[in-house]
VOGU-3710 file (C-alpha; in Angstrom, 3 decimals, decimal comma):
1> msdgyavkvr> 127,015/-35,119/-7,557  130,368/-33,265/-7,464  133,384/-34,500/-9,478  135,439/-34,792/-6,293  132,857/-37,087/-4,711  132,678/-39,210/-7,869  136,445/-39,811/-7,677  136,243/-41,022/-4,061  133,255/-43,330/-4,551  133,046/-46,163/-6,991
11> pekaevvdri> 130,369/-45,796/-9,676  128,170/-48,540/-8,243  128,251/-46,906/-4,802  127,546/-43,492/-6,314  124,484/-44,993/-7,979  123,246/-46,267/-4,623  123,678/-42,827/-3,074  121,769/-41,245/-5,960  119,002/-43,831/-5,632  118,602/-43,176/-1,911
21> kaevgetsav> 118,439/-39,445/-2,546  115,860/-39,947/-5,292  113,706/-42,221/-3,153  113,778/-39,802/-0,230  112,846/-36,969/-2,588  109,949/-38,902/-4,156  108,367/-40,038/-0,896  106,064/-38,212/1,477  107,886/-39,702/4,455  110,766/-42,004/5,395
31> vlteyrgltv> 110,991/-43,990/8,633  114,324/-45,357/9,878  114,177/-48,662/11,720  116,646/-51,045/13,315  115,841/-54,684/12,654  118,477/-56,433/14,774  117,241/-59,899/15,740  114,436/-60,149/13,192  114,359/-63,275/11,046  114,310/-63,230/7,271
41> galadlrtkl> 110,713/-64,474/7,389  109,640/-61,656/9,713  111,269/-59,044/7,457  109,496/-60,515/4,451  106,186/-60,358/6,319  106,790/-56,699/7,196  107,619/-55,852/3,582  104,353/-57,462/2,425  102,287/-55,496/4,951  103,977/-52,223/4,042
51> latdtsyrve> 103,376/-52,766/0,333  99,654/-52,402/1,053  100,358/-48,794/2,084  102,473/-48,081/-1,023  105,674/-48,340/1,033  108,921/-50,086/0,150  111,144/-51,403/2,933  114,816/-51,627/2,089  118,009/-52,465/4,005  120,629/-49,807/3,183
61> kntlarravv> 124,370/-49,648/3,737  124,920/-47,062/6,465  127,950/-45,336/4,920  126,104/-44,704/1,656  122,859/-43,730/3,396  124,760/-41,235/5,553  126,277/-39,627/2,458  122,832/-39,380/0,874  121,122/-37,694/3,837  124,001/-35,247/4,307
71> elglnelesl> 123,800/-34,232/0,657  120,055/-33,738/1,093  120,664/-31,454/4,074  119,157/-33,913/6,572  122,265/-34,016/8,769  120,284/-34,936/11,916  119,654/-38,393/10,452  123,356/-39,151/10,108  123,736/-40,199/13,757  120,756/-42,586/13,455
81> lvgpvalayi> 122,299/-44,562/10,613  124,237/-47,025/12,761  123,719/-50,752/13,250  121,456/-52,887/11,054  119,174/-50,188/9,615  116,359/-50,455/7,091  114,443/-47,527/5,602  110,717/-47,488/4,931  110,122/-45,260/1,879  106,490/-44,190/2,156
91> kgdpvaaakv> 104,778/-42,999/-1,016  101,233/-43,478/0,272  99,626/-42,294/3,494  102,427/-41,793/6,077  100,054/-42,401/8,974  98,847/-45,718/7,562  102,431/-46,925/7,052  103,449/-45,726/10,522  100,569/-47,708/12,023  101,792/-50,862/10,257
101> latfakehpq> 105,305/-50,333/11,624  104,025/-49,579/15,142  101,787/-52,662/15,187  104,598/-54,851/13,887  106,982/-53,440/16,524  104,531/-54,431/19,267  104,405/-57,972/17,923  108,180/-58,046/17,267  110,042/-55,948/19,865  113,252/-56,481/17,887
111> lvikggvldg> 112,038/-53,839/15,434  112,980/-50,384/16,724  111,684/-47,149/15,176  114,551/-44,648/15,333  113,293/-41,556/13,504  112,425/-40,345/10,056  111,558/-37,548/7,675  108,105/-36,081/6,965  107,684/-33,526/4,183  111,348/-32,568/4,468
121> rvlneddakg> 111,278/-32,206/8,280  113,401/-34,521/10,403  111,514/-36,579/13,000  113,105/-37,879/16,156  112,152/-41,230/17,661  109,137/-39,892/19,571  107,844/-37,972/16,554  108,170/-40,993/14,284  106,340/-43,211/16,784  103,717/-40,529/17,364
131> latvdsldvs> 102,924/-40,517/13,663  101,133/-43,837/14,191  98,719/-42,234/16,698  97,432/-39,639/14,258  94,207/-40,215/12,312  94,820/-41,713/8,902  94,167/-39,658/5,790  90,874/-41,428/5,086  89,656/-40,912/8,651  90,688/-37,250/8,572
141> rakiagllta> 88,840/-36,768/5,294  85,759/-38,447/6,742  85,844/-36,163/9,793  86,273/-33,075/7,624  83,426/-34,219/5,388  81,264/-34,774/8,469  81,999/-31,287/9,775  81,241/-29,735/6,394  77,995/-31,685/6,093  76,920/-30,598/9,569
151> alrqiamiaq> 77,720/-26,981/8,741  75,761/-27,168/5,484  72,790/-28,703/7,320  72,844/-25,864/9,822  72,995/-23,272/7,047  70,073/-24,965/5,281  68,023/-24,970/8,484  68,726/-21,273/9,015  67,809/-20,521/5,414  64,557/-22,488/5,651
161> apaqrilyvl> 63,500/-21,068/9,004  61,911/-17,811/7,650  59,964/-19,740/5,015  58,736/-22,185/7,629  57,578/-19,321/9,840  55,717/-17,733/6,918  54,012/-21,030/6,115  53,052/-21,435/9,767  51,506/-17,952/9,879  49,623/-18,558/6,646
171> dqvgkrapae> 48,361/-21,857/7,975  47,108/-20,226/11,153  45,411/-17,477/9,147  43,797/-20,109/6,930  42,437/-21,936/9,964  41,055/-18,738/11,510  39,292/-17,468/8,373  36,421/-20,045/8,266  35,749/-19,630/11,962  35,575/-15,856/11,633
181> aeaapaaeae> 33,315/-16,167/8,579  30,858/-18,316/10,529  30,885/-15,973/13,468  30,147/-12,848/11,372  26,411/-13,557/10,519  25,707/-14,440/14,110  27,252/-11,204/15,255  25,218/-9,218/12,706  21,956/-10,902/13,758  22,674/-10,185/17,351
191> asapapeaea> 23,372/-6,553/16,555  20,079/-6,110/14,557  17,800/-7,702/17,209  15,754/-5,114/19,238  17,058/-4,466/22,586  14,870/-5,952/25,343  12,519/-3,406/27,002  13,701/-2,262/30,245  11,521/-3,342/33,068  9,185/-0,640/34,134
201> apeaeaapea> 10,515/1,143/37,049  8,250/0,726/40,049  5,918/3,688/40,353  6,884/5,957/43,000  4,645/5,566/45,894  2,207/8,367/46,271  3,403/10,942/48,602  1,732/10,507/51,919  -1,159/12,813/52,479  -0,386/15,635/54,588
211> eaeapeaeaa> -1,032/14,631/58,117  -3,099/17,683/58,675  -5,025/19,564/56,120  -4,440/23,185/56,090  -7,077/24,874/58,286  -9,768/26,572/56,317  -9,652/30,238/56,532  -12,274/31,648/58,901  -15,081/33,286/57,130  -14,710/36,981/57,233
221> petetpqege> -17,523/38,753/59,138  -20,131/39,973/56,797  -20,281/43,728/56,567  -23,589/45,047/57,412  -25,108/46,970/54,615  -26,320/50,353/55,813  -29,958/50,758/55,395  -31,328/53,673/53,431  -32,493/56,537/55,379  -30,282/55,987/58,241
//
């Protein structure tokens, strides 16, 4: 804190400003709310519910809170620090705390969510309310774990597929081997058996006798033998 600022602000107020700055710096998120109209009992109930999310809920003096946020460079929050304002300093899961605030605001409309800071980024009213609609850290982790598990299962199935195919082929070969072994002797016996004699072809019918026998050659006239002395 500058010397000039220390002169203008009393020590006790300077300590409050420093505390606000420290709390904002140590938290993962801060939500600004207006609590006009809420009873002391309702505020106590809200504090108890927020403690379960590692969140402290504190009513701050606007002038000192404005100085703190300006010194932190969060100038956009300065205009929100008007009226009866309380800050929720969230050290746990921001989504879980935002859900508590949103649920409480539905039950007690007097509680108004005005804005906030998340990881050093200023949130407007819609952003701060929208934080309650996001999955909580535990749910997000569970979803991520589920996706990773599914991916690992798929990888394992792909890795096991070749081995399963090999086992299937070996199993089929094992089942075929006995059957082929039994069939082999039968095939050999069949091959060594004499082939059945072919049925005798029907004898060709005798050629029909010639309708007419060839005429016998006429006897040649005998040559008269000349007698001696002629």
